PDB file of N, CA, C and O in Angstrom, chain B, residues numbered from 101:
ATOM      1  N   MET B 101     129.617 179.037 173.024  1.00  0.00           N
ATOM      2  CA  MET B 101     128.613 178.442 172.178  1.00  0.00           C
ATOM      3  C   MET B 101     129.196 178.306 170.782  1.00  0.00           C
ATOM      4  O   MET B 101     129.752 179.266 170.248  1.00  0.00           O
ATOM      5  N   SER B 102     129.077 177.133 170.188  1.00  0.00           N
ATOM      6  CA  SER B 102     129.642 176.920 168.863  1.00  0.00           C
ATOM      7  C   SER B 102     128.733 177.496 167.783  1.00  0.00           C
ATOM      8  O   SER B 102     127.532 177.671 167.988  1.00  0.00           O
ATOM      9  N   VAL B 103     129.321 177.782 166.648  1.00  0.00           N
ATOM     10  CA  VAL B 103     128.588 178.308 165.504  1.00  0.00           C
ATOM     11  C   VAL B 103     128.543 177.239 164.436  1.00  0.00           C
ATOM     12  O   VAL B 103     129.576 176.722 164.013  1.00  0.00           O
ATOM     13  N   SER B 104     127.344 176.914 164.006  1.00  0.00           N
ATOM     14  CA  SER B 104     127.186 175.960 162.922  1.00  0.00           C
ATOM     15  C   SER B 104     127.370 176.701 161.609  1.00  0.00           C
ATOM     16  O   SER B 104     126.873 177.818 161.469  1.00  0.00           O
ATOM     17  N   PRO B 105     128.070 176.115 160.638  1.00  0.00           N
ATOM     18  CA  PRO B 105     128.281 176.796 159.368  1.00  0.00           C
ATOM     19  C   PRO B 105     126.995 176.967 158.578  1.00  0.00           C
ATOM     20  O   PRO B 105     126.886 177.889 157.770  1.00  0.00           O
ATOM     21  N   ASN B 106     126.034 176.105 158.793  1.00  0.00           N
ATOM     22  CA  ASN B 106     124.741 176.245 158.127  1.00  0.00           C
ATOM     23  C   ASN B 106     123.710 175.421 158.867  1.00  0.00           C
ATOM     24  O   ASN B 106     124.051 174.491 159.598  1.00  0.00           O
ATOM     25  N   ALA B 107     122.460 175.762 158.677  1.00  0.00           N
ATOM     26  CA  ALA B 107     121.393 174.989 159.301  1.00  0.00           C
ATOM     27  C   ALA B 107     121.217 173.699 158.517  1.00  0.00           C
ATOM     28  O   ALA B 107     121.537 173.648 157.330  1.00  0.00           O
ATOM     29  N   GLY B 108     120.728 172.691 159.145  1.00  0.00           N
ATOM     30  CA  GLY B 108     120.506 171.428 158.476  1.00  0.00           C
ATOM     31  C   GLY B 108     120.400 170.300 159.466  1.00  0.00           C
ATOM     32  O   GLY B 108     120.400 170.525 160.676  1.00  0.00           O
ATOM     33  N   PHE B 109     120.308 169.086 158.964  1.00  0.00           N
ATOM     34  CA  PHE B 109     120.095 167.918 159.812  1.00  0.00           C
ATOM     35  C   PHE B 109     121.165 167.780 160.875  1.00  0.00           C
ATOM     36  O   PHE B 109     120.842 167.517 162.034  1.00  0.00           O
ATOM     37  N   ASP B 110     122.424 167.948 160.520  1.00  0.00           N
ATOM     38  CA  ASP B 110     123.494 167.793 161.497  1.00  0.00           C
ATOM     39  C   ASP B 110     123.345 168.791 162.635  1.00  0.00           C
ATOM     40  O   ASP B 110     123.527 168.431 163.798  1.00  0.00           O
ATOM     41  N   THR B 111     123.018 170.033 162.320  1.00  0.00           N
ATOM     42  CA  THR B 111     122.813 171.066 163.328  1.00  0.00           C
ATOM     43  C   THR B 111     121.659 170.693 164.248  1.00  0.00           C
ATOM     44  O   THR B 111     121.782 170.784 165.470  1.00  0.00           O
ATOM     45  N   ILE B 112     120.556 170.280 163.680  1.00  0.00           N
ATOM     46  CA  ILE B 112     119.371 169.937 164.457  1.00  0.00           C
ATOM     47  C   ILE B 112     119.639 168.704 165.311  1.00  0.00           C
ATOM     48  O   ILE B 112     119.237 168.655 166.474  1.00  0.00           O
ATOM     49  N   GLU B 113     120.312 167.711 164.743  1.00  0.00           N
ATOM     50  CA  GLU B 113     120.625 166.500 165.494  1.00  0.00           C
ATOM     51  C   GLU B 113     121.471 166.834 166.721  1.00  0.00           C
ATOM     52  O   GLU B 113     121.216 166.311 167.805  1.00  0.00           O
ATOM     53  N   ARG B 114     122.475 167.698 166.563  1.00  0.00           N
ATOM     54  CA  ARG B 114     123.315 168.088 167.692  1.00  0.00           C
ATOM     55  C   ARG B 114     122.510 168.871 168.719  1.00  0.00           C
ATOM     56  O   ARG B 114     122.683 168.669 169.921  1.00  0.00           O
ATOM     57  N   ALA B 115     121.632 169.760 168.266  1.00  0.00           N
ATOM     58  CA  ALA B 115     120.811 170.556 169.191  1.00  0.00           C
ATOM     59  C   ALA B 115     119.882 169.660 169.990  1.00  0.00           C
ATOM     60  O   ALA B 115     119.741 169.836 171.201  1.00  0.00           O
ATOM     61  N   CYS B 116     119.250 168.708 169.333  1.00  0.00           N
ATOM     62  CA  CYS B 116     118.326 167.810 170.018  1.00  0.00           C
ATOM     63  C   CYS B 116     119.058 166.962 171.039  1.00  0.00           C
ATOM     64  O   CYS B 116     118.513 166.658 172.100  1.00  0.00           O
ATOM     65  N   SER B 117     120.275 166.583 170.734  1.00  0.00           N
ATOM     66  CA  SER B 117     121.020 165.744 171.661  1.00  0.00           C
ATOM     67  C   SER B 117     121.471 166.525 172.890  1.00  0.00           C
ATOM     68  O   SER B 117     121.857 165.920 173.891  1.00  0.00           O
ATOM     69  N   GLN B 118     121.430 167.864 172.836  1.00  0.00           N
ATOM     70  CA  GLN B 118     121.867 168.684 173.964  1.00  0.00           C
ATOM     71  C   GLN B 118     120.684 169.184 174.790  1.00  0.00           C
ATOM     72  O   GLN B 118     120.851 170.070 175.628  1.00  0.00           O
ATOM     73  N   ALA B 119     119.497 168.632 174.567  1.00  0.00           N
ATOM     74  CA  ALA B 119     118.306 168.913 175.378  1.00  0.00           C
ATOM     75  C   ALA B 119     118.083 170.396 175.631  1.00  0.00           C
ATOM     76  O   ALA B 119     118.368 170.884 176.725  1.00  0.00           O
ATOM     77  N   ASN B 120     117.596 171.094 174.673  1.00  0.00           N
ATOM     78  CA  ASN B 120     117.211 172.500 174.769  1.00  0.00           C
ATOM     79  C   ASN B 120     118.369 173.477 174.903  1.00  0.00           C
ATOM     80  O   ASN B 120     118.147 174.646 175.217  1.00  0.00           O
ATOM     81  N   ALA B 121     119.597 173.031 174.673  1.00  0.00           N
ATOM     82  CA  ALA B 121     120.738 173.938 174.731  1.00  0.00           C
ATOM     83  C   ALA B 121     120.678 174.890 173.536  1.00  0.00           C
ATOM     84  O   ALA B 121     120.513 174.440 172.402  1.00  0.00           O
ATOM     85  N   PRO B 122     120.808 176.191 173.771  1.00  0.00           N
ATOM     86  CA  PRO B 122     120.815 177.132 172.638  1.00  0.00           C
ATOM     87  C   PRO B 122     122.068 176.934 171.789  1.00  0.00           C
ATOM     88  O   PRO B 122     123.103 176.484 172.281  1.00  0.00           O
ATOM     89  N   PHE B 123     121.960 177.273 170.523  1.00  0.00           N
ATOM     90  CA  PHE B 123     123.104 177.203 169.631  1.00  0.00           C
ATOM     91  C   PHE B 123     122.995 178.330 168.619  1.00  0.00           C
ATOM     92  O   PHE B 123     121.929 178.925 168.455  1.00  0.00           O
ATOM     93  N   ILE B 124     124.100 178.623 167.942  1.00  0.00           N
ATOM     94  CA  ILE B 124     124.128 179.668 166.921  1.00  0.00           C
ATOM     95  C   ILE B 124     124.298 178.997 165.577  1.00  0.00           C
ATOM     96  O   ILE B 124     125.109 178.084 165.422  1.00  0.00           O
ATOM     97  N   THR B 125     123.524 179.459 164.600  1.00  0.00           N
ATOM     98  CA  THR B 125     123.666 178.950 163.244  1.00  0.00           C
ATOM     99  C   THR B 125     123.842 180.126 162.296  1.00  0.00           C
ATOM    100  O   THR B 125     123.419 181.246 162.585  1.00  0.00           O
ATOM    101  N   ARG B 126     124.466 179.857 161.172  1.00  0.00           N
ATOM    102  CA  ARG B 126     124.722 180.895 160.167  1.00  0.00           C
ATOM    103  C   ARG B 126     123.867 180.617 158.945  1.00  0.00           C
ATOM    104  O   ARG B 126     123.877 179.503 158.422  1.00  0.00           O
ATOM    105  N   CYS B 127     123.136 181.606 158.489  1.00  0.00           N
ATOM    106  CA  CYS B 127     122.343 181.499 157.272  1.00  0.00           C
ATOM    107  C   CYS B 127     123.267 181.525 156.063  1.00  0.00           C
ATOM    108  O   CYS B 127     124.424 181.932 156.165  1.00  0.00           O
ATOM    109  N   GLN B 128     122.759 181.097 154.940  1.00  0.00           N
ATOM    110  CA  GLN B 128     123.540 181.133 153.706  1.00  0.00           C
ATOM    111  C   GLN B 128     123.908 182.566 153.317  1.00  0.00           C
ATOM    112  O   GLN B 128     124.862 182.770 152.567  1.00  0.00           O
ATOM    113  N   CYS B 129     123.162 183.568 153.819  1.00  0.00           N
ATOM    114  CA  CYS B 129     123.485 184.967 153.533  1.00  0.00           C
ATOM    115  C   CYS B 129     124.569 185.506 154.470  1.00  0.00           C
ATOM    116  O   CYS B 129     125.081 186.606 154.261  1.00  0.00           O
ATOM    117  N   GLY B 130     124.918 184.725 155.510  1.00  0.00           N
ATOM    118  CA  GLY B 130     125.961 185.132 156.436  1.00  0.00           C
ATOM    119  C   GLY B 130     125.466 185.627 157.781  1.00  0.00           C
ATOM    120  O   GLY B 130     126.262 185.752 158.712  1.00  0.00           O
ATOM    121  N   ARG B 131     124.174 185.916 157.914  1.00  0.00           N
ATOM    122  CA  ARG B 131     123.630 186.404 159.179  1.00  0.00           C
ATOM    123  C   ARG B 131     123.656 185.292 160.223  1.00  0.00           C
ATOM    124  O   ARG B 131     123.360 184.137 159.915  1.00  0.00           O
ATOM    125  N   LEU B 132     124.015 185.647 161.468  1.00  0.00           N
ATOM    126  CA  LEU B 132     124.052 184.691 162.569  1.00  0.00           C
ATOM    127  C   LEU B 132     122.754 184.756 163.366  1.00  0.00           C
ATOM    128  O   LEU B 132     122.192 185.830 163.582  1.00  0.00           O
ATOM    129  N   TRP B 133     122.290 183.581 163.801  1.00  0.00           N
ATOM    130  CA  TRP B 133     121.039 183.476 164.551  1.00  0.00           C
ATOM    131  C   TRP B 133     121.246 182.655 165.815  1.00  0.00           C
ATOM    132  O   TRP B 133     121.869 181.594 165.772  1.00  0.00           O
ATOM    133  N   ASN B 134     120.724 183.141 166.950  1.00  0.00           N
ATOM    134  CA  ASN B 134     120.640 182.369 168.185  1.00  0.00           C
ATOM    135  C   ASN B 134     119.415 181.474 168.064  1.00  0.00           C
ATOM    136  O   ASN B 134     118.296 181.965 167.910  1.00  0.00           O
ATOM    137  N   MET B 135     119.619 180.180 168.133  1.00  0.00           N
ATOM    138  CA  MET B 135     118.519 179.225 167.992  1.00  0.00           C
ATOM    139  C   MET B 135     118.238 178.566 169.340  1.00  0.00           C
ATOM    140  O   MET B 135     119.163 178.196 170.064  1.00  0.00           O
ATOM    141  N   THR B 136     116.974 178.425 169.665  1.00  0.00           N
ATOM    142  CA  THR B 136     116.550 177.669 170.830  1.00  0.00           C
ATOM    143  C   THR B 136     115.429 176.750 170.400  1.00  0.00           C
ATOM    144  O   THR B 136     114.783 176.977 169.377  1.00  0.00           O
ATOM    145  N   MET B 137     115.201 175.711 171.187  1.00  0.00           N
ATOM    146  CA  MET B 137     114.106 174.816 170.860  1.00  0.00           C
ATOM    147  C   MET B 137     113.314 174.510 172.124  1.00  0.00           C
ATOM    148  O   MET B 137     113.823 174.593 173.242  1.00  0.00           O
ATOM    149  N   LYS B 138     112.064 174.158 171.910  1.00  0.00           N
ATOM    150  CA  LYS B 138     111.197 173.785 173.020  1.00  0.00           C
ATOM    151  C   LYS B 138     110.212 172.735 172.530  1.00  0.00           C
ATOM    152  O   LYS B 138     110.067 172.515 171.328  1.00  0.00           O
ATOM    153  N   ARG B 139     109.561 172.110 173.443  1.00  0.00           N
ATOM    154  CA  ARG B 139     108.556 171.109 173.104  1.00  0.00           C
ATOM    155  C   ARG B 139     107.276 171.811 172.663  1.00  0.00           C
ATOM    156  O   ARG B 139     106.883 172.833 173.224  1.00  0.00           O
ATOM    157  N   GLY B 140     106.645 171.246 171.657  1.00  0.00           N
ATOM    158  CA  GLY B 140     105.389 171.778 171.159  1.00  0.00           C
ATOM    159  C   GLY B 140     104.383 170.657 171.002  1.00  0.00           C
ATOM    160  O   GLY B 140     104.607 169.535 171.456  1.00  0.00           O
ATOM    161  N   GLU B 141     103.294 170.966 170.368  1.00  0.00           N
ATOM    162  CA  GLU B 141     102.258 169.971 170.137  1.00  0.00           C
ATOM    163  C   GLU B 141     102.628 169.103 168.944  1.00  0.00           C
ATOM    164  O   GLU B 141     103.195 169.577 167.960  1.00  0.00           O
ATOM    165  N   SER B 142     102.300 167.841 169.053  1.00  0.00           N
ATOM    166  CA  SER B 142     102.561 166.909 167.965  1.00  0.00           C
ATOM    167  C   SER B 142     101.738 167.272 166.736  1.00  0.00           C
ATOM    168  O   SER B 142     100.592 167.708 166.840  1.00  0.00           O
ATOM    169  N   GLY B 143     102.346 167.082 165.575  1.00  0.00           N
ATOM    170  CA  GLY B 143     101.622 167.289 164.322  1.00  0.00           C
ATOM    171  C   GLY B 143     101.484 168.724 163.875  1.00  0.00           C
ATOM    172  O   GLY B 143     100.645 169.014 163.021  1.00  0.00           O
ATOM    173  N   HIS B 144     102.271 169.633 164.415  1.00  0.00           N
ATOM    174  CA  HIS B 144     102.233 171.037 164.004  1.00  0.00           C
ATOM    175  C   HIS B 144     103.543 171.386 163.301  1.00  0.00           C
ATOM    176  O   HIS B 144     104.495 171.820 163.949  1.00  0.00           O
ATOM    177  N   PRO B 145     103.599 171.202 161.985  1.00  0.00           N
ATOM    178  CA  PRO B 145     104.824 171.517 161.253  1.00  0.00           C
ATOM    179  C   PRO B 145     105.053 173.027 161.192  1.00  0.00           C
ATOM    180  O   PRO B 145     104.126 173.820 161.356  1.00  0.00           O
ATOM    181  N   GLY B 146     106.290 173.398 160.957  1.00  0.00           N
ATOM    182  CA  GLY B 146     106.621 174.806 160.819  1.00  0.00           C
ATOM    183  C   GLY B 146     108.064 174.980 160.398  1.00  0.00           C
ATOM    184  O   GLY B 146     108.786 174.004 160.196  1.00  0.00           O
ATOM    185  N   CYS B 147     108.478 176.224 160.268  1.00  0.00           N
ATOM    186  CA  CYS B 147     109.866 176.520 159.930  1.00  0.00           C
ATOM    187  C   CYS B 147     110.227 177.905 160.441  1.00  0.00           C
ATOM    188  O   CYS B 147     109.357 178.718 160.753  1.00  0.00           O
ATOM    189  N   VAL B 148     111.513 178.152 160.519  1.00  0.00           N
ATOM    190  CA  VAL B 148     112.046 179.470 160.873  1.00  0.00           C
ATOM    191  C   VAL B 148     112.840 179.939 159.671  1.00  0.00           C
ATOM    192  O   VAL B 148     113.672 179.206 159.137  1.00  0.00           O
ATOM    193  N   ARG B 149     112.575 181.173 159.248  1.00  0.00           N
ATOM    194  CA  ARG B 149     113.274 181.747 158.095  1.00  0.00           C
ATOM    195  C   ARG B 149     114.111 182.942 158.515  1.00  0.00           C
ATOM    196  O   ARG B 149     113.765 183.683 159.436  1.00  0.00           O
ATOM    197  N   CYS B 150     115.201 183.104 157.823  1.00  0.00           N
ATOM    198  CA  CYS B 150     116.067 184.277 157.975  1.00  0.00           C
ATOM    199  C   CYS B 150     115.336 185.478 157.378  1.00  0.00           C
ATOM    200  O   CYS B 150     114.343 185.313 156.669  1.00  0.00           O
ATOM    201  N   SER B 151     115.818 186.669 157.659  1.00  0.00           N
ATOM    202  CA  SER B 151     115.222 187.870 157.067  1.00  0.00           C
ATOM    203  C   SER B 151     115.417 187.904 155.552  1.00  0.00           C
ATOM    204  O   SER B 151     114.735 188.662 154.861  1.00  0.00           O
ATOM    205  N   CYS B 152     116.348 187.083 155.020  1.00  0.00           N
ATOM    206  CA  CYS B 152     116.528 186.981 153.562  1.00  0.00           C
ATOM    207  C   CYS B 152     115.581 185.932 152.967  1.00  0.00           C
ATOM    208  O   CYS B 152     115.618 185.668 151.765  1.00  0.00           O
ATOM    209  N   GLN B 153     114.738 185.339 153.809  1.00  0.00           N
ATOM    210  CA  GLN B 153     113.741 184.325 153.457  1.00  0.00           C
ATOM    211  C   GLN B 153     114.292 182.911 153.277  1.00  0.00           C
ATOM    212  O   GLN B 153     113.532 182.008 152.926  1.00  0.00           O
ATOM    213  N   ALA B 154     115.584 182.691 153.504  1.00  0.00           N
ATOM    214  CA  ALA B 154     116.135 181.337 153.464  1.00  0.00           C
ATOM    215  C   ALA B 154     115.652 180.580 154.701  1.00  0.00           C
ATOM    216  O   ALA B 154     115.545 181.156 155.784  1.00  0.00           O
ATOM    217  N   GLU B 155     115.363 179.296 154.537  1.00  0.00           N
ATOM    218  CA  GLU B 155     114.905 178.482 155.654  1.00  0.00           C
ATOM    219  C   GLU B 155     116.086 178.103 156.548  1.00  0.00           C
ATOM    220  O   GLU B 155     117.061 177.514 156.083  1.00  0.00           O
ATOM    221  N   LEU B 156     115.988 178.447 157.833  1.00  0.00           N
ATOM    222  CA  LEU B 156     117.033 178.097 158.790  1.00  0.00           C
ATOM    223  C   LEU B 156     116.819 176.690 159.329  1.00  0.00           C
ATOM    224  O   LEU B 156     117.768 175.918 159.459  1.00  0.00           O
ATOM    225  N   VAL B 157     115.576 176.362 159.641  1.00  0.00           N
ATOM    226  CA  VAL B 157     115.237 175.043 160.187  1.00  0.00           C
ATOM    227  C   VAL B 157     113.736 174.823 160.006  1.00  0.00           C
ATOM    228  O   VAL B 157     112.948 175.768 160.042  1.00  0.00           O
ATOM    229  N   SER B 158     113.360 173.574 159.814  1.00  0.00           N
ATOM    230  CA  SER B 158     111.943 173.232 159.754  1.00  0.00           C
ATOM    231  C   SER B 158     111.699 172.017 160.637  1.00  0.00           C
ATOM    232  O   SER B 158     112.642 171.310 160.993  1.00  0.00           O
ATOM    233  N   TRP B 159     110.449 171.773 160.990  1.00  0.00           N
ATOM    234  CA  TRP B 159     110.108 170.643 161.850  1.00  0.00           C
ATOM    235  C   TRP B 159     108.720 170.131 161.501  1.00  0.00           C
ATOM    236  O   TRP B 159     107.909 170.821 160.883  1.00  0.00           O
ATOM    237  N   SER B 160     108.480 168.902 161.917  1.00  0.00           N
ATOM    238  CA  SER B 160     107.156 168.313 161.718  1.00  0.00           C
ATOM    239  C   SER B 160     106.725 167.508 162.935  1.00  0.00           C
ATOM    240  O   SER B 160     105.687 166.848 162.906  1.00  0.00           O
ATOM    241  N   GLY B 161     107.500 167.557 163.987  1.00  0.00           N
ATOM    242  CA  GLY B 161     107.200 166.771 165.173  1.00  0.00           C
ATOM    243  C   GLY B 161     106.870 167.626 166.365  1.00  0.00           C
ATOM    244  O   GLY B 161     106.175 168.635 166.245  1.00  0.00           O
ATOM    245  N   THR B 162     107.365 167.225 167.517  1.00  0.00           N
ATOM    246  CA  THR B 162     107.020 167.906 168.762  1.00  0.00           C
ATOM    247  C   THR B 162     108.066 168.910 169.223  1.00  0.00           C
ATOM    248  O   THR B 162     107.956 169.444 170.327  1.00  0.00           O
ATOM    249  N   VAL B 163     109.072 169.178 168.409  1.00  0.00           N
ATOM    250  CA  VAL B 163     110.096 170.162 168.749  1.00  0.00           C
ATOM    251  C   VAL B 163     109.875 171.409 167.894  1.00  0.00           C
ATOM    252  O   VAL B 163     109.723 171.314 166.676  1.00  0.00           O
ATOM    253  N   ILE B 164     109.859 172.567 168.532  1.00  0.00           N
ATOM    254  CA  ILE B 164     109.670 173.850 167.857  1.00  0.00           C
ATOM    255  C   ILE B 164     110.935 174.675 168.062  1.00  0.00           C
ATOM    256  O   ILE B 164     111.490 174.701 169.161  1.00  0.00           O
ATOM    257  N   PHE B 165     111.389 175.342 167.018  1.00  0.00           N
ATOM    258  CA  PHE B 165     112.586 176.172 167.097  1.00  0.00           C
ATOM    259  C   PHE B 165     112.217 177.646 167.062  1.00  0.00           C
ATOM    260  O   PHE B 165     111.251 178.037 166.406  1.00  0.00           O
ATOM    261  N   ASN B 166     112.979 178.449 167.760  1.00  0.00           N
ATOM    262  CA  ASN B 166     112.868 179.906 167.752  1.00  0.00           C
ATOM    263  C   ASN B 166     114.229 180.475 167.382  1.00  0.00           C
ATOM    264  O   ASN B 166     115.264 179.879 167.683  1.00  0.00           O
ATOM    265  N   ALA B 167     114.223 181.626 166.731  1.00  0.00           N
ATOM    266  CA  ALA B 167     115.472 182.261 166.324  1.00  0.00           C
ATOM    267  C   ALA B 167     115.438 183.755 166.620  1.00  0.00           C
ATOM    268  O   ALA B 167     114.409 184.415 166.476  1.00  0.00           O
ATOM    269  N   ALA B 168     116.588 184.266 167.035  1.00  0.00           N
ATOM    270  CA  ALA B 168     116.758 185.703 167.250  1.00  0.00           C
ATOM    271  C   ALA B 168     118.112 186.081 166.657  1.00  0.00           C
ATOM    272  O   ALA B 168     119.084 185.345 166.827  1.00  0.00           O
ATOM    273  N   PRO B 169     118.189 187.212 165.967  1.00  0.00           N
ATOM    274  CA  PRO B 169     119.478 187.612 165.393  1.00  0.00           C
ATOM    275  C   PRO B 169     120.532 187.779 166.468  1.00  0.00           C
ATOM    276  O   PRO B 169     120.239 188.247 167.568  1.00  0.00           O
ATOM    277  N   VAL B 170     121.762 187.398 166.150  1.00  0.00           N
ATOM    278  CA  VAL B 170     122.896 187.581 167.065  1.00  0.00           C
ATOM    279  C   VAL B 170     123.250 189.061 167.043  1.00  0.00           C
ATOM    280  O   VAL B 170     123.429 189.649 165.976  1.00  0.00           O
ATOM    281  N   GLU B 171     123.350 189.655 168.221  1.00  0.00           N
ATOM    282  CA  GLU B 171     123.737 191.055 168.336  1.00  0.00           C
ATOM    283  C   GLU B 171     125.257 191.138 168.346  1.00  0.00           C
ATOM    284  O   GLU B 171     125.909 190.544 169.204  1.00  0.00           O
ATOM    285  N   ILE B 172     125.814 191.863 167.406  1.00  0.00           N
ATOM    286  CA  ILE B 172     127.269 192.032 167.312  1.00  0.00           C
ATOM    287  C   ILE B 172     127.593 193.455 167.742  1.00  0.00           C
ATOM    288  O   ILE B 172     127.091 194.429 167.182  1.00  0.00           O
ATOM    289  N   ASP B 173     128.451 193.543 168.757  1.00  0.00           N
ATOM    290  CA  ASP B 173     128.825 194.873 169.282  1.00  0.00           C
ATOM    291  C   ASP B 173     129.943 195.461 168.485  1.00  0.00           C
ATOM    292  O   ASP B 173     130.392 196.570 168.775  1.00  0.00           O
TER     293      ASP B 173
END
């Protein structure tokens, strides 16, 4: 699984093109997040924030993102 250097349009565009494929993104604070997406209801905007409160991804359409911290052994 590739790691995106930061969240943003390019990351989201690549994720959407891979039809629900999980991906890893890096917050500006350096923390890594496992991102997944699923279909949601139209017209329900939202966002996912890092524990440092930086926005990882936001949406306004029918795609909803979920994030879980990457576990490093």
